[in-house]
N, C-alpha and C positions, 0 to 999 in steps of 0.2 A: 272693823276698819278694813281688813283684808277683803271681806266680801264686797264692800263698796268699790274697792280698787279693781277687783276682778270684774265686776259689772261694768265699770268704766272702760277697762281694757277691751272688753267685748264689743264696745261701740266704735273702736278705731281699728284700722287695719294697716298693712304695709309697713313702711318705714317708721311711721309714728308709733305703731304698736311695738315694733322691735325696740325702739329707743326707750319707750316707757317701761317695757318689761325689763330692760337692762337696769334702769334706775331702781325698779322694784327689787331686783335680785341683789343690788349693791347698797341698799339703804343702810344708813348708819356706819358706812365704811369710809375711810380716807383712801381715795383712789389716786394713784400716780397719773400724771398727765400722759405718760407713755402708754399706759393701759388704755386710756380713753382714745388716744390717737390710733392705736392698733385696732380697736373695735370700730372706730369711724372709717378706717380704710376698708374693712371687710364686711361691715354690716350696715351701720347707720350713723351718721354724724350726730354727736351728742353735745358738743360745745364748740365755742369759738374762742380762740386764743386772744384775738385782738380786742374783744369786748367781753365784759362780764356776763351780760345777758344774751343768750342765744335763742333767736326765734326763727325757725326754719321757714322758708317761703311757702311750704305746703300747709301751714296752719296759721290761725289768727292768734295763737297763744305761745308764750315763751316756753321752751322745752327745758332750759337749764339756766342756772346762775352760777358762775364760777367765782369762788372765794379764795383769795390768797391769804396765807398765814400772816404775812407782814403787810398786806394790802389795805 
């Protein structure tokens, strides 16, 4: 599985690659919103607070889905 992900990451660049790599590094973790906000300020936007599904304008695909514990 990791091999396929590495191959897929090799096909993207720039902001999209940075964001996908962040998700790879944090898979299976519960991440605080403040951590996501800080990364978004300095590297690449990962999610949107207003909507659960975030699709950046630079891609045709959703990048993230935000899930709330009580949502």
